[in-house]
C-alpha positions in Angstrom: 302.6 -5.9 -80.3 304.0 -7.1 -82.8 307.1 -5.2 -84.9 306.2 -5.3 -88.4 308.6 -4.9 -91.1 308.1 -3.2 -94.6 309.8 -6.4 -96.1 306.2 -7.7 -96.2 305.2 -6.2 -98.9 308.4 -5.7 -101.0 306.8 -8.3 -102.9 303.8 -7.0 -104.2 305.5 -4.0 -105.0 307.6 -5.5 -107.4 304.6 -7.7 -108.8 302.9 -4.4 -109.3 305.7 -2.5 -110.6 306.4 -5.3 -113.7 302.9 -5.5 -114.0 302.9 -1.3 -115.4 306.0 -1.7 -116.9 304.4 -4.8 -119.2 301.4 -3.1 -120.0 304.1 -0.7 -121.0 306.3 -2.8 -122.7 302.8 -3.5 -124.4 301.3 -0.3 -125.3 304.1 0.2 -127.4 304.5 -2.0 -130.1 304.4 -0.6 -133.6 301.4 -0.5 -136.0 302.4 1.6 -138.2 304.4 1.2 -141.5 306.7 3.5 -143.2 305.6 2.0 -146.3 302.3 2.7 -147.2 302.9 -0.4 -149.2 303.5 -2.2 -146.3 301.2 -0.6 -144.4 298.2 -3.8 -143.7 297.3 -6.4 -141.3 299.0 -9.4 -144.1 302.6 -7.6 -144.1 301.7 -6.7 -140.3 300.9 -10.2 -138.7 303.5 -11.6 -140.9 306.2 -9.7 -139.8 305.0 -10.2 -136.0 304.5 -14.0 -136.6 308.8 -14.0 -137.9 309.5 -11.1 -135.0 308.1 -13.5 -132.8 309.4 -16.2 -133.9 313.6 -15.0 -133.7 312.8 -14.2 -130.5 310.7 -16.3 -129.0 309.7 -16.4 -125.3 311.7 -15.2 -122.1 310.8 -15.7 -118.1 312.3 -12.4 -118.5 310.1 -10.3 -120.2 313.6 -8.9 -122.3 312.0 -10.6 -126.4 309.3 -8.1 -125.8 311.4 -5.7 -126.4 313.4 -7.6 -129.0 310.4 -8.1 -131.0 310.0 -4.3 -130.9 313.2 -3.6 -132.1 312.9 -5.9 -135.0 309.2 -4.5 -136.0 311.5 -1.3 -136.1 313.7 -3.0 -137.9 311.2 -3.5 -140.2 309.6 0.0 -140.8 307.1 -0.4 -138.6 306.3 2.7 -135.5 
């Protein structure tokens, strides 16, 4: 009998953890502004674009947290 090590499942576990953390990160993306005058689709879209330009995509995924922080600074929660 061959000795199967648990190391073969490690890549699958890592990918699973990354997918779950990415989905949780996206689900907490702010979409309500504290200022009623700014709480509309046009302002939201503009702020998303500005934050995306300030924090472009990176392979590590850290840009998602940076964009959320950027939106929080603009009053979105």
